[in-house]
LUMKOL-792691 format. One record per residue (C-alpha): residue in three letters; x negated, z negated, y. Coordinates in steps of 0.2 Angstrom, whole numbers, padded with zeros to 4 digits, always signed. Layout:
BEGIN
ALAXZY
...
END
This chain:
BEGIN
MET+0851-0444-0499
PRO+0861-0439-0518
ARG+0864-0422-0506
VAL+0845-0417-0503
PHE+0845-0417-0523
GLU+0859-0405-0525
LYS+0853-0394-0512
VAL+0837-0391-0520
PHE+0844-0389-0539
ASN+0857-0376-0528
SER+0845-0368-0519
ALA+0834-0365-0535
GLU+0849-0358-0546
GLN+0854-0348-0530
LYS+0836-0339-0531
ALA+0836-0335-0550
ALA+0850-0331-0548
SER+0846-0316-0535
GLU+0830-0311-0544
ARG+0841-0310-0559
LYS+0833-0325-0570
GLY+0849-0334-0570
ALA+0851-0334-0587
ILE+0835-0341-0590
PHE+0839-0353-0576
GLY+0853-0360-0584
ARG+0845-0363-0602
ALA+0829-0373-0591
VAL+0844-0382-0585
LYS+0851-0388-0603
VAL+0835-0386-0612
ALA+0829-0400-0599
VAL+0845-0413-0599
ALA+0844-0411-0616
TYR+0826-0417-0613
SER+0830-0431-0602
ARG+0844-0440-0614
ALA+0834-0436-0627
LEU+0819-0449-0620
ASP+0833-0460-0619
GLY+0837-0458-0639
PRO+0829-0469-0652
GLY+0814-0458-0657
ARG+0807-0444-0648
PRO+0813-0427-0642
GLY+0811-0418-0658
PHE+0799-0401-0660
VAL+0810-0388-0657
LEU+0817-0395-0641
ARG+0798-0401-0634
ALA+0793-0381-0639
GLN+0806-0376-0629
HIS+0802-0391-0614
ALA+0787-0382-0615
LEU+0792-0360-0611
PHE+0801-0369-0596
ASP+0788-0377-0589
ARG+0780-0362-0586
LEU+0796-0355-0584
VAL+0803-0362-0570
TYR+0800-0383-0571
GLY+0784-0379-0564
LYS+0787-0372-0549
LEU+0798-0383-0544
ARG+0790-0396-0546
ALA+0776-0382-0531
ALA+0790-0380-0523
LEU+0793-0401-0521
GLY+0773-0403-0516
GLY+0770-0402-0534
ARG+0763-0421-0536
ALA+0776-0430-0535
GLU+0784-0441-0552
TYR+0797-0453-0546
ALA+0808-0450-0530
ALA+0821-0463-0521
SER+0839-0460-0519
GLY+0853-0469-0511
GLY+0867-0469-0500
ALA+0879-0461-0516
ALA+0879-0458-0533
LEU+0871-0445-0539
SER+0879-0435-0554
GLU+0874-0440-0573
ARG+0871-0422-0574
LEU+0858-0417-0562
GLY+0848-0438-0562
HIS+0844-0428-0582
PHE+0839-0412-0575
PHE+0826-0418-0562
ARG+0819-0433-0575
GLY+0817-0416-0588
THR+0811-0406-0574
GLY+0795-0420-0570
LEU+0803-0426-0555
THR+0813-0443-0561
VAL+0826-0450-0545
LEU+0826-0468-0545
GLU+0840-0472-0540
GLY+0845-0489-0529
TYR+0863-0498-0521
GLY+0863-0508-0508
LEU+0875-0512-0491
THR+0871-0517-0474
GLU+0876-0535-0476
THR+0865-0536-0494
THR+0850-0532-0481
GLY+0845-0516-0490
ALA+0845-0514-0508
ALA+0853-0528-0522
THR+0849-0514-0537
VAL+0836-0503-0542
ASN+0833-0493-0555
ARG+0813-0493-0558
PRO+0800-0482-0568
ASP+0800-0497-0582
ARG+0819-0501-0583
LEU+0829-0486-0579
MET+0844-0479-0585
ILE+0851-0463-0577
GLY+0866-0464-0572
THR+0866-0480-0566
VAL+0860-0488-0548
GLY+0850-0500-0558
GLN+0847-0517-0561
PRO+0850-0534-0548
LEU+0833-0538-0542
PRO+0827-0553-0542
GLY+0838-0567-0536
VAL+0852-0556-0532
ALA+0867-0559-0543
ILE+0881-0546-0547
ARG+0901-0546-0554
ILE+0913-0537-0557
ASP+0930-0543-0552
GLU+0947-0542-0562
ASP+0952-0526-0550
GLY+0935-0519-0553
GLU+0925-0521-0535
ILE+0910-0525-0539
LEU+0902-0544-0529
ILE+0884-0547-0523
LYS+0878-0565-0525
GLY+0862-0569-0517
GLY+0848-0574-0502
ASN+0850-0557-0497
VAL+0866-0556-0492
PHE+0872-0562-0474
PRO+0882-0576-0470
GLY+0896-0568-0460
TYR+0900-0556-0446
TRP+0893-0563-0431
GLY+0910-0570-0418
ASN+0921-0564-0433
GLU+0926-0576-0442
ALA+0942-0567-0450
ALA+0934-0552-0454
THR+0921-0566-0464
LYS+0935-0575-0474
GLU+0940-0556-0480
THR+0926-0551-0484
PHE+0917-0565-0496
ALA+0928-0571-0512
GLU+0925-0590-0518
ASP+0908-0597-0519
SER+0899-0585-0506
TRP+0903-0569-0518
PHE+0901-0554-0504
ARG+0916-0542-0508
THR+0906-0524-0507
GLY+0924-0512-0506
ASP+0912-0500-0522
VAL+0923-0501-0539
GLY+0909-0499-0550
GLU+0902-0505-0570
LEU+0892-0517-0578
ASP+0885-0516-0593
ASP+0876-0527-0607
GLU+0857-0524-0600
GLY+0864-0526-0580
PHE+0863-0510-0577
LEU+0876-0506-0562
LYS+0887-0489-0561
ILE+0894-0484-0548
THR+0913-0477-0551
GLY+0920-0476-0533
ARG+0925-0486-0516
LYS+0940-0497-0517
LYS+0949-0489-0505
GLU+0948-0473-0508
LEU+0957-0476-0525
ILE+0967-0463-0529
VAL+0984-0467-0541
THR+0998-0456-0543
ALA+1014-0454-0544
ALA+1013-0460-0564
GLY+1002-0471-0560
LYS+0986-0470-0563
ASN+0972-0474-0553
VAL+0958-0462-0550
ALA+0942-0463-0542
PRO+0941-0446-0531
ALA+0918-0448-0530
VAL+0915-0446-0549
LEU+0925-0429-0548
GLU+0917-0423-0530
ASP+0900-0428-0536
ARG+0899-0415-0551
LEU+0909-0401-0537
ARG+0896-0403-0529
SER+0883-0401-0538
HIS+0889-0380-0541
ALA+0881-0370-0530
LEU+0893-0361-0522
ILE+0905-0378-0517
SER+0897-0388-0501
GLN+0910-0399-0497
CYS+0928-0404-0507
MET+0941-0419-0508
VAL+0949-0422-0522
VAL+0969-0428-0517
GLY+0985-0434-0526
ASP+0987-0453-0521
GLY+1009-0452-0523
ARG+1006-0437-0530
PRO+1013-0428-0549
PHE+0993-0424-0551
VAL+0979-0422-0545
ALA+0971-0408-0534
ALA+0956-0403-0524
LEU+0952-0395-0508
ILE+0935-0386-0510
THR+0922-0379-0496
LEU+0909-0364-0499
ASP+0893-0367-0496
ALA+0889-0350-0484
GLU+0870-0348-0489
ALA+0875-0348-0510
LEU+0891-0335-0505
GLY+0878-0322-0496
PRO+0871-0317-0515
TRP+0887-0323-0525
LYS+0896-0307-0513
GLY+0881-0296-0519
ARG+0881-0301-0537
HIS+0897-0296-0536
GLY+0898-0278-0526
LYS+0908-0287-0512
PRO+0906-0283-0494
ALA+0891-0291-0485
GLY+0904-0293-0472
ALA+0920-0302-0479
THR+0925-0319-0476
ILE+0928-0335-0484
ALA+0945-0332-0478
SER+0948-0313-0485
LEU+0939-0319-0503
ARG+0948-0335-0504
ASP+0960-0329-0516
ASP+0946-0316-0525
PRO+0950-0316-0542
GLU+0931-0316-0546
LEU+0927-0333-0533
VAL+0942-0341-0538
ALA+0937-0339-0557
ASP+0915-0344-0555
VAL+0924-0359-0543
GLN+0937-0363-0559
VAL+0920-0366-0570
ALA+0913-0379-0556
VAL+0933-0388-0557
ASP+0930-0385-0575
ASP+0913-0396-0580
ALA+0921-0410-0567
ASN+0937-0411-0577
LEU+0921-0416-0593
ALA+0918-0434-0585
VAL+0936-0438-0584
SER+0952-0440-0594
ARG+0965-0428-0595
ALA+0978-0438-0583
GLU+0963-0438-0568
SER+0956-0420-0569
ILE+0960-0406-0557
ARG+0975-0396-0560
LYS+0974-0386-0542
PHE+0964-0383-0530
ARG+0962-0376-0513
ILE+0948-0365-0506
LEU+0945-0369-0485
ASP+0943-0356-0476
VAL+0931-0370-0465
ASP+0917-0380-0472
PHE+0920-0400-0465
THR+0907-0405-0450
GLN+0902-0419-0442
GLU+0906-0413-0425
ALA+0925-0413-0432
GLY+0925-0430-0439
GLN+0924-0425-0453
LEU+0908-0429-0461
THR+0898-0447-0460
VAL+0880-0447-0452
LYS+0878-0448-0472
LEU+0887-0432-0476
GLY+0901-0442-0486
ILE+0919-0437-0481
ARG+0931-0445-0469
ARG+0946-0445-0481
ASN+0956-0452-0467
VAL+0953-0441-0452
LEU+0954-0427-0468
LEU+0971-0431-0471
LYS+0977-0428-0459
ASP+0966-0411-0451
PHE+0973-0403-0469
ALA+0989-0410-0472
ALA+0994-0393-0475
ASP+0985-0386-0485
ILE+0987-0402-0496
ASP+1007-0398-0495
ALA+1003-0381-0501
LEU+0994-0388-0519
TYR+1011-0396-0522
SER+1024-0384-0516
END
C-alpha cells in the first residue's frame, strides 16, 4: 500500500536530516524525480542529468536500494493512489512501483501498470477482458467477466450498484486518458463542495501531505464552508529529530509545540507543496495541527490506514469549527 512507500521515503529523509545530510538528500530527490520524468520524454535524460543521477546513485540511491534488499527492481502498490512525486522518486532510484486498481467486486485488480506499459501517476490500463469508462459525474464504471453479478440476497443494493448494460459503479472518481491509463482522483461520496459550489477531491491534497516526513495523517475539510482547510497530525518518530534540530526541549509535547512558529512554518511547506497539485479555489487556506494522531483503535482509520471521514468529522468537530471561527 502507498503508506509503506511513504514511510520508507520519510524514514530515509529523517535519517539524512539527523546526519546533517538533509540538503544532499533533498537534491537527490529532485534529481531522481527529474530523471524519471525525463525517461518518459521524447529523448533520453541529458548528459548533466545523467551525471547528477550517477553521483547520487553512489551517495543516496544505492544505499536506499540496499536497505530494501539490494536486488528489487519492481514493487506493486494498491489500495490507494501513490503520489506522482513519490512514484517518480522511486523509479529514479531504481525501484519502479507498479500501481494497480481494483475492488472486491471486480475480483481483485481491474487495471495495472506493467513494466512495458507504465505511466506514473496512474493505476495503469485495464486488464484483458476489462472495460473502463468514466460516467458524466466522473465516477469510474467497470465492465467485464471479472465483475461480480450482484450482492447475495440484496437485490436493492445490486440494482443501485449497477448502471445500464451491466456497468459496475465503483464509487471512485477518476480520469481516463487517450491511451486507456486510469487516474484515481478520489471517492464520489468524499467530494467536498464548498459554499461557493467548488467541487474538491480531498485525496489529491491528502496524498501529497502524507508524503511529508513530519506528517502522519491528515483530513481535508470544507464541505459547505467558505474555503478548504485541513486537520493534520504529526509523526511521533519524526518529531523527535525535528526537536533536536530546532533546539526544542526533548520532552516537549505536540500539544506544547502545535503553535510553535518553526513547526507551523515547516508544516506550511508541506501544505504549499500539496496546493501545487490543485487550483487556487481548491487549495488549503488554513490548517490545524492536532494533539493526537488518528488511530484504528478509535475507529478513525481503516485496516488499510485510510481515514474514516464520518468518524473524524464527529470526533474533531470543535477543531474544524475553530478553523472557520
